[in-house]
C-alpha positions as CSV (number, residue, x, y, z in Angstrom):
1,M,-0.2,16.7,-24.6
2,D,3.0,18.6,-25.6
3,N,6.9,17.4,-25.0
4,E,6.9,19.3,-21.7
5,A,7.4,17.2,-18.9
6,S,4.5,16.0,-16.6
7,I,4.1,15.6,-13.1
8,I,3.3,12.1,-13.8
9,D,7.0,11.7,-15.0
10,S,8.4,12.9,-11.4
11,S,10.2,9.9,-9.3
12,P,9.3,9.1,-6.5
13,L,5.5,9.9,-7.6
14,F,4.5,8.9,-4.4
15,D,7.3,8.7,-0.8
16,L,4.5,8.5,2.4
17,R,4.6,7.3,5.6
18,S,2.8,7.7,9.0
19,R,3.2,5.6,12.2
20,I,1.2,4.9,15.7
21,R,2.6,3.5,19.0
22,V,1.2,-0.1,19.6
23,R,1.0,-1.7,23.0
24,A,2.4,-5.0,21.9
25,T,6.1,-6.2,21.2
26,P,7.4,-6.1,17.6
27,R,7.3,-9.6,16.9
28,E,3.4,-9.4,17.7
29,V,3.4,-6.6,15.8
30,Y,4.7,-8.4,12.6
31,A,2.6,-11.7,13.0
32,V,-0.3,-9.3,12.2
33,V,1.3,-7.3,9.3
34,S,3.1,-9.8,7.7
35,D,-0.5,-12.0,7.2
36,L,-1.8,-10.4,4.3
37,T,-4.6,-12.7,4.2
38,R,-5.9,-11.0,7.2
39,S,-5.5,-6.7,5.5
40,G,-9.4,-6.7,4.8
41,E,-9.6,-6.1,8.9
42,W,-7.4,-3.2,8.7
43,S,-6.7,-1.6,4.5
44,P,-9.5,1.0,3.3
45,E,-9.1,-0.8,-0.3
46,C,-8.0,-4.5,0.3
47,R,-10.7,-7.1,1.1
48,G,-8.1,-9.6,1.4
49,G,-7.0,-12.6,-0.1
50,E,-4.7,-15.5,-1.1
51,W,-1.0,-16.7,-1.4
52,V,-0.9,-17.9,-5.1
53,S,2.4,-18.3,-4.8
54,G,5.5,-19.2,-2.5
55,S,5.9,-19.8,1.4
56,P,3.4,-17.2,2.4
57,S,5.1,-14.0,4.2
58,T,8.0,-14.8,3.3
59,V,10.3,-13.2,0.1
60,G,9.2,-14.4,-2.7
61,A,6.1,-15.5,-2.0
62,V,3.2,-14.3,-4.4
63,F,-0.2,-12.2,-2.5
64,R,-3.2,-12.0,-5.0
65,G,-5.7,-9.5,-3.0
66,E,-9.1,-8.7,-4.1
67,N,-9.7,-4.7,-3.7
68,L,-13.0,-2.8,-3.3
69,R,-12.9,1.4,-4.2
70,G,-16.6,3.2,-4.2
71,E,-17.5,6.1,-6.1
72,E,-16.7,8.8,-3.9
73,V,-12.4,7.7,-4.0
74,V,-11.4,11.3,-5.6
75,G,-14.9,10.7,-7.3
76,W,-13.9,12.8,-10.4
77,A,-10.9,10.5,-11.8
78,P,-11.5,8.0,-13.9
79,L,-10.4,5.1,-11.6
80,V,-10.9,1.9,-11.3
81,R,-14.4,1.2,-9.1
82,G,-16.1,-1.8,-7.5
83,T,-14.0,-4.7,-7.2
84,W,-10.7,-5.6,-8.9
85,H,-7.8,-7.8,-8.2
86,T,-3.9,-6.8,-8.1
87,E,-0.6,-9.2,-7.0
88,A,2.4,-8.4,-5.2
89,R,5.5,-10.2,-4.3
90,V,7.1,-10.2,-0.2
91,V,10.3,-8.0,-1.4
92,A,11.3,-8.0,2.4
93,A,9.9,-10.1,5.4
94,D,12.8,-9.7,8.8
95,P,10.0,-11.0,11.6
96,G,9.4,-8.0,14.0
97,R,11.3,-5.9,12.3
98,T,10.2,-5.4,8.3
99,F,7.7,-6.6,6.0
100,R,7.8,-5.3,2.5
101,W,5.8,-6.1,-1.1
102,M,6.1,-5.1,-4.5
103,M,3.1,-4.6,-6.3
104,L,3.1,-6.9,-10.2
105,T,1.8,-6.4,-13.9
106,H,-0.8,-8.7,-15.1
107,A,2.4,-10.6,-16.2
108,R,3.8,-10.8,-12.9
109,D,6.6,-8.3,-13.9
110,A,7.8,-5.9,-10.8
111,Q,6.7,-2.5,-10.3
112,E,8.1,1.0,-8.4
113,S,5.2,0.8,-6.1
114,V,6.2,-0.9,-2.8
115,W,3.7,-0.8,0.6
116,G,5.6,-1.9,4.0
117,F,5.8,-2.1,7.0
118,D,8.6,-1.1,9.8
119,I,8.9,-2.5,13.1
120,E,10.9,-0.7,15.8
121,E,11.1,-1.3,20.1
122,S,9.6,0.9,22.0
123,E,9.5,1.1,26.0
124,S,7.7,-1.8,28.1
125,D,6.5,-3.9,25.2
126,T,5.1,-1.4,23.2
127,S,6.4,-0.6,19.3
128,W,6.7,2.1,17.0
129,L,4.4,0.9,13.7
130,V,5.8,2.8,10.6
131,H,3.7,1.9,7.4
132,H,5.0,3.6,3.6
133,F,4.2,3.4,0.6
134,R,6.9,4.3,-2.8
135,M,6.0,5.0,-6.0
136,G,9.1,5.5,-8.3
137,K,7.9,5.4,-11.4
138,A,4.2,5.8,-12.3
139,T,2.4,2.2,-12.7
140,A,0.9,0.7,-15.8
141,G,-2.4,1.4,-13.5
142,I,-1.6,5.3,-13.0
143,H,-0.6,6.0,-16.7
144,K,-4.1,5.2,-17.7
145,I,-5.7,7.2,-15.1
146,V,-4.0,9.9,-16.4
147,E,-3.5,9.5,-19.8
148,D,-6.8,11.8,-21.4
149,L,-6.4,14.0,-18.6
150,D,-4.1,17.6,-19.5
151,E,-1.6,18.6,-17.0
152,E,-3.8,21.1,-14.5
153,S,-5.5,17.7,-13.9
154,R,-3.2,15.7,-13.8
155,K,-1.4,17.6,-11.3
156,R,-5.1,17.6,-9.5
157,F,-4.6,14.2,-9.2
158,V,-1.5,13.5,-7.9
159,S,-2.7,16.1,-4.8
160,D,-5.9,14.3,-4.4
161,W,-4.3,10.8,-4.5
162,T,-1.6,12.0,-2.1
163,A,-4.1,12.9,0.5
164,K,-6.1,9.5,0.0
165,L,-3.2,7.7,0.2
166,E,-1.8,9.7,3.2
167,Q,-5.5,9.2,5.0
168,D,-4.9,5.3,3.9
169,L,-2.0,5.1,5.7
170,D,-3.1,6.3,8.7
171,D,-6.7,4.8,8.7
172,T,-4.8,1.7,8.3
173,L,-2.7,2.1,11.6
174,R,-5.5,2.8,13.6
175,R,-7.0,-0.4,12.6
176,V,-3.6,-2.5,12.8
177,K,-3.1,-1.1,16.3
178,T,-6.9,-1.9,17.7
179,V,-6.6,-5.5,16.1
180,V,-3.1,-6.1,17.6
181,E,-4.3,-4.7,20.6
182,S,-6.8,-6.6,21.3
183,S,-6.1,-9.7,20.5
């Protein structure tokens, strides 16, 4: 790679959100989305996991997630496939309003990679649920994925990964809606 700036150096690299109306109160929605051990019920990749430190679902608590990615996901890119684990620290926990977690490195250092849910009250016991993801600087994992790619392939990766993330946000919201409304 020459000294030219890479798309991977863009900040934010990803900044995405999606929303859906849910027939439940903000507190009912929050009770579900703040329990990351249940994420296997709605996440396209996270199969659930466990709280490994702190009081579950509170700011500072650390969650260890088990993830699964198939061969078909951005199939041309050198991604981690199969099962792998991540850790995340809760950075916002305001019942009925917002729940966010920041991805950590293997050394448990913070990364500029934050997932979350915001909940807005709507009319007659319904809520707007917003799911969002923001990655400021590229994580170590993203750098590893693109390290041997030329700039055109890096641009293709960011474009394809953005489309994948947008679909994941939409799929997650539809699944959360089903879980919340059927309980």
